[in-house]
C-alpha positions as a Markdown table, in Angstrom:
| # | Residue | x | y | z |
|---|---|---|---|---|
| 1 | Met | 169.3 | 96.2 | -32.3 |
| 2 | Thr | 166.4 | 93.9 | -31.6 |
| 3 | Lys | 166.2 | 90.3 | -32.5 |
| 4 | Phe | 163.7 | 91.1 | -35.2 |
| 5 | Asp | 165.9 | 93.7 | -36.8 |
| 6 | Leu | 168.8 | 91.3 | -36.8 |
| 7 | Met | 166.7 | 88.6 | -38.5 |
| 8 | Arg | 165.5 | 91.1 | -41.1 |
| 9 | Ala | 169.1 | 92.2 | -41.9 |
| 10 | Arg | 170.2 | 88.6 | -42.3 |
| 11 | Leu | 167.3 | 87.9 | -44.6 |
| 12 | Ala | 168.1 | 91.0 | -46.7 |
| 13 | Thr | 171.8 | 90.0 | -47.0 |
| 14 | Gly | 170.8 | 86.4 | -48.0 |
| 15 | Ala | 168.4 | 87.8 | -50.7 |
| 16 | Leu | 171.1 | 90.1 | -52.0 |
| 17 | Ala | 173.6 | 87.2 | -52.2 |
| 18 | Leu | 171.0 | 85.1 | -54.0 |
| 19 | Met | 170.3 | 87.8 | -56.6 |
| 20 | Val | 174.0 | 88.4 | -57.2 |
| 21 | Thr | 174.6 | 84.6 | -57.7 |
| 22 | Ala | 171.6 | 84.3 | -60.0 |
| 23 | Ser | 172.8 | 87.3 | -62.2 |
| 24 | Met | 176.3 | 85.8 | -62.4 |
| 25 | Ala | 175.0 | 82.4 | -63.4 |
| 26 | Gly | 172.9 | 84.0 | -66.2 |
| 27 | Ser | 175.8 | 85.9 | -67.6 |
| 28 | Ala | 178.1 | 82.8 | -67.5 |
| 29 | Ser | 175.6 | 80.7 | -69.4 |
| 30 | Ala | 175.6 | 83.2 | -72.3 |
| 31 | Gln | 179.2 | 82.4 | -73.2 |
| 32 | Thr | 179.9 | 79.8 | -75.8 |
| 33 | Val | 182.5 | 77.1 | -75.6 |
| 34 | Gly | 184.6 | 78.9 | -78.2 |
| 35 | Ser | 184.7 | 82.1 | -76.3 |
| 36 | Ile | 185.6 | 80.3 | -73.1 |
| 37 | Ala | 188.4 | 78.5 | -75.0 |
| 38 | Thr | 189.7 | 81.8 | -76.4 |
| 39 | Ser | 189.7 | 83.4 | -73.0 |
| 40 | Leu | 191.5 | 80.4 | -71.5 |
| 41 | Arg | 194.1 | 80.5 | -74.2 |
| 42 | Gly | 194.8 | 84.2 | -73.6 |
| 43 | Gln | 195.2 | 83.6 | -69.9 |
| 44 | Val | 197.5 | 80.6 | -70.3 |
| 45 | Ser | 199.7 | 82.6 | -72.6 |
| 46 | Ser | 200.0 | 85.3 | -70.0 |
| 47 | Val | 201.0 | 82.8 | -67.4 |
| 48 | Gly | 203.6 | 81.5 | -69.8 |
| 49 | Val | 205.1 | 84.9 | -70.2 |
| 50 | Leu | 205.1 | 85.3 | -66.4 |
| 51 | Ile | 207.0 | 82.0 | -66.0 |
| 52 | Thr | 209.5 | 83.1 | -68.6 |
| 53 | Val | 210.2 | 86.4 | -66.9 |
| 54 | Val | 210.4 | 84.9 | -63.4 |
| 55 | Ser | 212.8 | 82.2 | -64.5 |
| 56 | Phe | 215.1 | 84.7 | -66.2 |
| 57 | Val | 215.1 | 87.1 | -63.2 |
| 58 | Leu | 215.7 | 84.3 | -60.7 |
| 59 | Gly | 218.5 | 82.9 | -62.9 |
| 60 | Val | 220.3 | 86.2 | -63.0 |
| 61 | Ala | 219.8 | 86.6 | -59.2 |
| 62 | Leu | 221.2 | 83.1 | -58.6 |
| 63 | Ala | 224.2 | 83.8 | -60.8 |
| 64 | Ile | 224.9 | 87.0 | -59.0 |
| 65 | Ala | 224.6 | 85.1 | -55.7 |
| 66 | Gly | 227.1 | 82.6 | -57.0 |
| 67 | Leu | 229.6 | 85.3 | -57.9 |
| 68 | Met | 229.2 | 86.8 | -54.4 |
| 69 | Lys | 230.0 | 83.3 | -53.0 |
| 70 | Phe | 233.1 | 83.1 | -55.1 |
| 71 | Arg | 234.2 | 86.5 | -53.8 |
| 72 | Ala | 233.4 | 85.5 | -50.2 |
| 73 | His | 235.4 | 82.3 | -50.6 |
| 74 | Ser | 238.4 | 84.2 | -52.1 |
| 75 | Gln | 238.4 | 86.6 | -49.2 |
| 76 | Asn | 238.2 | 84.0 | -46.5 |
| 77 | Pro | 238.7 | 80.4 | -47.8 |
| 78 | Asn | 238.6 | 78.9 | -44.2 |
| 79 | Asp | 235.1 | 80.0 | -43.5 |
| 80 | Pro | 232.8 | 76.9 | -43.7 |
| 81 | Ser | 229.8 | 79.0 | -44.9 |
| 82 | Asn | 231.7 | 80.1 | -48.0 |
| 83 | Lys | 232.1 | 76.8 | -49.8 |
| 84 | Met | 233.3 | 76.7 | -53.3 |
| 85 | Ser | 230.7 | 74.0 | -54.1 |
| 86 | Thr | 227.9 | 76.4 | -53.1 |
| 87 | Ala | 229.1 | 79.0 | -55.5 |
| 88 | Phe | 229.2 | 76.4 | -58.3 |
| 89 | Val | 225.7 | 75.2 | -57.5 |
| 90 | Leu | 224.3 | 78.7 | -57.5 |
| 91 | Met | 226.0 | 79.5 | -60.8 |
| 92 | Phe | 224.8 | 76.3 | -62.6 |
| 93 | Ala | 221.2 | 76.8 | -61.2 |
| 94 | Gly | 221.3 | 80.4 | -62.4 |
| 95 | Ala | 222.5 | 79.4 | -65.9 |
| 96 | Gly | 219.8 | 76.7 | -66.1 |
| 97 | Leu | 217.0 | 79.2 | -65.2 |
| 98 | Val | 218.3 | 81.7 | -67.7 |
| 99 | Ala | 218.3 | 79.0 | -70.4 |
| 100 | Val | 214.7 | 77.9 | -69.7 |
| 101 | Pro | 213.0 | 80.4 | -72.1 |
| 102 | Ala | 215.5 | 79.5 | -74.9 |
| 103 | Val | 215.1 | 75.7 | -74.6 |
| 104 | Leu | 211.3 | 75.7 | -74.1 |
| 105 | Gly | 210.6 | 75.8 | -77.8 |
| 106 | Thr | 212.8 | 72.9 | -78.5 |
| 107 | Gly | 211.1 | 70.9 | -75.7 |
| 108 | Ile | 207.7 | 71.6 | -77.0 |
| 109 | Ala | 208.7 | 70.5 | -80.5 |
| 110 | Thr | 210.2 | 67.3 | -79.1 |
| 111 | Val | 207.2 | 66.3 | -77.1 |
| 112 | Phe | 204.4 | 67.5 | -79.4 |
| 113 | Gly | 206.0 | 67.3 | -82.8 |
| 114 | Ser | 207.2 | 70.0 | -85.3 |
| 115 | Ser | 203.7 | 71.2 | -86.0 |
| 116 | Ala | 203.2 | 72.4 | -82.4 |
| 117 | Ala | 203.3 | 76.0 | -81.6 |
| 118 | Thr | 206.7 | 76.8 | -80.2 |
| 119 | Thr | 208.2 | 79.7 | -78.3 |
| 120 | Asn | 211.6 | 81.2 | -77.5 |
| 121 | Gly | 213.1 | 83.8 | -75.2 |
| 122 | Thr | 212.5 | 86.7 | -77.6 |
| 123 | Thr | 208.8 | 86.3 | -78.6 |
| 124 | Gly | 207.7 | 84.6 | -75.4 |
| 125 | Phe | 204.4 | 82.7 | -75.3 |
| 126 | Asn | 202.5 | 85.3 | -77.2 |
| 127 | Ser | 202.9 | 83.2 | -80.4 |
| 128 | Leu | 200.8 | 80.4 | -78.9 |
C-alpha cells in the first residue's frame, strides 16, 4: 500500500466517522426533555430491580457461607480459620442483605415523606 492510498483510507475513515457523529447528533436533538426524562426513569427503575435481586442473592449466599462456617467449626473447633465469629458475621451480613428490599420502602418514606413513591420486596422498583 502506497503512502497516497494510506492517506486516502484515513480520509475516508474520518469522513465516515464525521457523518455518523452528525447523524447521531441530529437524532438526539429531536428528543424532548419529557421523553428523555421518561427514558431515564425507566432505566433507573431497571437498575433498582437489579440492585434488589443482587442484594437478595448475595444475602442468601452469605447466609449459606455462614452455615458452612458453623459446620466447619463444629467439625474442627481448633482450626483458626474456622472461627465462630466469622460464621456470625457472615450470617448477619446475609440477613441484612436479604432484608434490603423489604426495608427500602420504609427508608424512602422516612427520607422523602409519605407521598414519595415506595417499593418493597414483592413489587420491586417497577412502581416508581
